[in-house]
C-alpha positions as CSV (number, residue, x, y, z in Angstrom):
1,M,2.2,0.2,12.6
2,N,0.8,-1.1,15.8
3,G,-2.9,-1.6,15.4
4,Y,-4.3,1.5,17.0
5,E,-7.6,3.1,15.8
6,T,-7.5,5.6,13.0
7,P,-8.5,9.0,14.3
8,N,-11.6,10.6,12.9
9,L,-11.4,13.9,11.0
10,M,-11.8,16.1,14.1
11,Q,-9.3,14.2,16.1
12,A,-6.8,14.5,13.2
13,L,-7.4,18.2,12.9
14,N,-7.0,18.6,16.7
15,V,-3.6,16.8,16.5
16,L,-2.4,19.0,13.6
17,N,-3.6,22.1,15.5
18,E,-1.7,21.0,18.6
19,L,1.5,20.4,16.7
20,L,1.0,23.7,14.9
21,D,0.6,25.6,18.1
22,L,3.7,24.0,19.6
23,T,5.8,24.7,16.5
24,T,4.6,28.3,16.3
25,T,5.4,28.8,20.0
26,Y,8.8,27.4,19.5
27,D,9.4,29.7,16.5
28,L,8.4,32.7,18.5
29,T,10.4,31.7,21.5
30,Y,13.8,30.3,20.4
31,T,15.6,33.7,20.0
32,R,14.3,35.2,23.2
33,D,14.3,32.3,25.7
34,P,16.4,29.4,24.4
35,E,15.9,27.3,27.6
36,H,12.1,27.6,27.3
37,A,12.2,27.0,23.6
38,Q,14.1,23.7,24.3
39,D,11.3,22.6,26.6
40,I,8.8,23.4,23.9
41,L,10.9,21.4,21.4
42,T,11.1,18.4,23.7
43,T,7.3,18.5,24.1
44,L,6.8,18.8,20.4
45,K,9.0,15.8,19.7
46,A,7.2,13.7,22.3
47,K,3.8,14.6,20.8
48,V,4.9,13.9,17.3
49,Q,6.4,10.6,18.4
50,S,3.2,9.6,20.4
51,H,0.8,10.5,17.6
52,Y,2.9,8.8,14.9
53,Q,3.4,5.6,16.9
54,Q,-0.3,5.4,17.7
55,S,-1.3,5.8,14.0
56,P,-1.9,2.7,11.9
57,Q,-0.2,2.6,8.4
58,P,-2.7,3.8,5.7
59,V,-2.6,0.4,3.9
60,H,-4.2,-1.2,7.0
61,T,-7.1,1.2,7.2
62,N,-10.5,1.3,5.6
63,A,-10.4,3.0,2.1
64,N,-13.7,4.7,2.7
65,R,-12.4,7.3,5.2
66,P,-14.2,10.7,5.2
67,Y,-10.8,12.4,4.9
68,P,-7.5,11.6,3.4
69,Y,-6.0,9.7,6.4
70,D,-2.9,8.8,4.3
71,L,-2.1,12.4,4.1
72,Y,-2.4,12.8,7.8
73,Y,-0.2,9.7,8.4
74,F,2.5,10.9,6.0
75,C,2.6,14.3,7.6
76,L,3.2,12.7,10.9
77,Y,5.7,10.3,9.3
78,N,7.7,13.3,7.9
79,L,7.5,15.2,11.1
80,Y,8.7,12.2,13.0
81,H,11.5,11.2,10.7
82,N,12.6,14.8,10.1
83,P,12.3,16.3,13.5
84,L,12.6,20.0,14.1
85,V,16.0,20.7,15.7
86,P,18.0,23.7,16.8
87,I,20.7,24.6,14.3
88,E,24.0,26.5,14.8
89,F,24.5,27.6,11.1
90,G,21.8,28.8,8.7
91,S,18.3,30.1,9.4
92,Q,16.4,28.5,12.2
93,S,13.4,30.6,11.3
94,K,13.4,29.1,7.7
95,L,13.6,25.5,9.2
96,N,10.8,26.3,11.6
97,Q,8.7,27.7,8.8
98,S,9.1,24.6,6.6
99,Y,7.9,22.5,9.6
100,I,5.0,24.8,10.1
101,Q,4.2,24.9,6.4
102,Q,3.9,21.1,6.2
103,I,1.3,21.1,9.0
104,I,-0.6,24.0,7.5
105,Q,-0.7,22.3,4.1
106,T,-2.1,19.1,5.5
107,R,-4.7,20.9,7.6
108,A,-5.7,23.0,4.6
109,Y,-6.3,20.0,2.5
110,F,-8.5,18.5,5.2
111,Q,-10.5,21.6,5.3
112,M,-10.9,21.5,1.5
113,C,-12.1,17.9,1.7
114,T,-14.8,18.8,4.3
115,V,-16.1,21.6,2.2
116,T,-16.4,19.4,-1.0
117,R,-18.2,16.6,0.8
């Protein structure tokens, strides 16, 4: 994308944890305090955008990474291109949970990779 350094495993996990915390906080807040939830959502979008734009595409990275960087990149790609948004109709909670689930699955795969190495 722009030539930034590829994050190491701990940096990638920290990013995923940070995004998970923000998304979970948004999920727990949106019904009780919509204004605060909107602030959280704005922060979440800015963090996703920043991390995505600072991540080089997987084809430009070393293939001998100690973790599946491409999975991390595509998680950020999906979160960036399919942002979490407030919805008027349907289930906001289900939408939030799908966003959370994507982050959790990526993080869980990383943890499996560290155990098997």
